N, C-alpha and C positions, 0 to 999 in steps of 0.2 A: 453621489450618483444614485439614481433610482434604478435598482436592479429589475423592477417590474417593466421597465421600458426596453430591456435588452431583447434581442432576437432569441428564438428558441429552436432547439434541435429536437424534432419529434420523429420517432421511428415508425415503422409500418404498422405497429400494434398500438400506437397512440401514447407511448411512454415518452416523457420528456427526458432528454439526456443532458445533464448539466454538470457531470462529475467526470474528471479525467485523472486516472492514476498513471504516473510516469515512473518507470523503473530506470534508475540512473546507472545501475551496474548489475551484472549477474554474480559479482564477487561478494563474499561474506567472510567475516572473521570467525564465524561459527559453522559447524557442519551438522545442523540439527537432524536427528534421525528421520523426521517426517518430511524434510525438505530436500536433502541431498543424500546420495548413497555414501557408504563408507569410503569409497574410493574417489568420490566427487564426481562432477559431471564436466563435460568439455566446456570450457569457458570461451567466450567470444574474444577475438583478438581486438586490440585497441582500435584498429582502423575501422572495425565494424560497429563500434559503440557511438551513439549519438554524442556530438559535442554540445557544450553548454549553449553556444550561440544558436545551434539548431533547435535545442529544446526551447530556448526563448522564443524563437520564431514560431514553433509549433504552439506554444501556449498563447502567443499573441493571436494567431489565427483561430484557435479554439475559443478564446474569449470573445472574439468578434462574432462568433457564430452562436454564442449563448452559454458556453461553459463558464461557470463562475466558481467552481470548486476544484482545486488541484491537490493531489496527494503525491508526494515524492516517496518512492519506495526503492527496494533493491531486488535481490541480494540485500546488502546492508548499505544504505545510502551514505552513511558517515565514513565509509572507507574511501569515498571519493575525495580527491583533493579540492580545496577551494569551494566546497559545497555552499558555504555562506555567500560566496559571490554569485552563485546561481540564484539563490533565494532573493538576493538584492535585485538582480536583473528582472526576475519575474514579479517581484514585489511592486514594481512601478506600473504594472498593468492594471489600470483603474477598474476594469470590468470584473475583476476577481473579488469575491467576497471572502474566500478562505484559501490559504496556502498551508497545507498540513504535511506531516511526515510520519511514516511508520518506521521504527528502528528497533533493534534489539536492546538499545540503551547502553551497551557496554562501553561505547566510545564517547558517550555524551558527558563531557566534563562541564563543570560550572561555567567556564569561560566560553565553551562552544555553545551551550544552551543560551547564554546571554547574547552572544553574537548572532545566533539564528533569530532570536526574538527581535533584536534591533534591526536585522535585515528585512524582517517582514513576515517571518513564520508565525502563523496564527496559533496553532496548537500541535500536540504531538501524541502519537500512540506508541506505547512501549510493550514489546512482547515479553510475557512472563507467564509460563505455564504451570509453575509450581513454586512453593516456598520451601520445599524439601531440598536441601543443599545437594545431597547425593543424587537425587533424581534429576535435578537441574543439570548437574555436570554430565550425567549420562545422556540426557536428551540432547544437549548441545555439543556433546563429544569433547568435553574439556573446559567448558565455560565456568567462570566464577560468578556466582550469584551476587556477590558484593558489588561487582562492577555494574550490574544492572540496577541494583538498589540505589547506588550512588547516582546513576543516570536519572532515575526517577526523581530523586530529591533535587538534582540539578535543574530538571525541567520545571519543578514546582517553584524553585528559587527564581527562575527566569520568567515566571508567570506564563508559561506555555500551557495554559489551562483552558478547559478541563483536561488534565492528563488522563488519558485512557490506557488501561492495562488490558492487552489482548491475551486472553487465556484460551489455549486450544484444549478442547475436551476430548480425551481419548477413551477408548473402550474400557481402559483400566483406571481412569481417573476416579477417585473416590469422592463421595459427598464431603468428607472431612477436608480434602484438599481444596475443594471449591469454597467451603465455608471459611477455611483459613485465609485464602486469598481475598475473599469478600470482606472479611473482618479487617484485614490489612488495609484494603482500599478505603473502607469506611473510616478507619482510624486516621488516615492521612489525606482525606478528601480527594480520593482518586475515583475514577469511574471504571468499574469492571465491565469488560465486554467479553462474553464467552463465545467461542468459535468452535463449531462442530468439526471435528477432524473428518476429512473426506479425501478421496482419491480422485484425481483429475481423469483417471483412465476408466473408471467404472461408470455405469449408467447412473445419471443423476435423476432423481425423482423429484421434480419441482413441487408436486402436490403433497409430498410427504411431510409429516409433522416435524418441525424443527425442535430439537432438544437444546438449542443454544440460541444466542442472539444473532449469530452470523453463521453461514452466509444468508443474505436476504432472499426472499422468495423471488422467483423469476419475474412475476408480474409487477414487482416493485423496482426492477433494475433500472438505474438511471446513469450507468457508467460505461466508459470505454477504458481500455488499458493500452498503454504503449510500452512495448518491450525496449530493453536497453539498446537493441540493435535496430530499432526504428520500424517496427511493425505495429499496427493497431489491431488489437483483438476485440472484436465486437462483443464476444461472450467468453467468459473464463472457461466454461465447460463446452468448448468447441475448438476444433483444430483450425477453423477458418481464421485467416488474418490477412491484412492488407498492408503492403509495403507503402510507407509514407513517401509520396512524391514531394520532395522538398521544393520543387518548382510550382507546385499547386497543392499546398497543404490543406486548404479548405475543402477542395474536392475530395481528397483522401478521407477527411473526417466525415464528410457527408455520405460517402460510400459506406464507411464503417457503420454509421448510424443506421442506414437502410439495410445493412446486412445483419443486424441484430436478430437472432432467432426469437421465436416466441418463448422458448424455454431451452435450457442447456441440456446437452446429452453427455458428451465426454470429450476430453482433449487428449490426443495421443501423440502430438508432435512436439510437445515441450513439457519440461518439468516445472514445478511451481517457482523454483528459483530463477528460471529462465523467463518467467512472465512478470513476476513482481507480486509481492504480498498484498 
C-alpha cells in the first residue's frame, strides 16, 4: 500500500496528525516516584476500561482517517491479559505503517517478545532511567533492574528493533548517569531517548529550550492520546478531552484534531498514569 495516498488529518494550525497513542490500562506493576504517589491513585473499574474489540474499532476508524502510527501504552501494557491478541487484531489493519509499544520491560520475557513480534508489533520502547541498581529500586519503589535488562535483551532477540531506551532526566540526574546509559546503549545497539522530567500541572513553556530529546516542541506535535477509559486528549498539557462516541468514532477523532491547541499549558484533571506514557 502507498501511504502517500491515504487521507490526512490536519488541525487548525496546519499540523498533520498521524500518530495515536492508546493507553490499555492505568494499572502498573511499578509505582515510580514521578508517575504515581506513594499511596497510588484511584484506578478505573473494569467496566470503564476500553475492551479490545472497542480498541480495534477505534484503530480501524483512525487508520481510515489517516492515522498510520499506533503506540500501545499504559500504565504498563503488559499487565493486560492477552495483549498479543490485541496486537494481532490491529496488525491486520493495512493502513498502519507502525504498531509500537512502550513498556517498563520487567514483564517482557523472551516468549512474550517473540509472540508480540509475530503478532505484528513493529518495535518497542523500554523505560530505564538509570543503571544504578539502588537508585532504580528507589525510583520504581521496589523494582529489580535485572528484570528490565532481561526484557531489553528479549526485545533484541525478537528483533523488535530499533529498541529505544526511554531515560527520564531529573534535576539530580548526573552527567555520569547519562554517559553510562549511553555507553550501555551503544554497546548493545540500542537507541537512547532522553526525556525531560516535567509536571503536567505546571505552566508549559513551548518556546523554552529543550534539554532532552522529548517531549517534542508543540509546533511539531502530530499526535492524539486515548485514555484507558475511552477519552481522547488532543494535547497532553491540557485538561481538555473528548469522550469517544463508539457509535461515531470518526467524528470523535475529527473533533479531537480540531480541538488541538496551538501550544500546551497544563493538565490538571489527570495524572500521567491516567493518560498513558
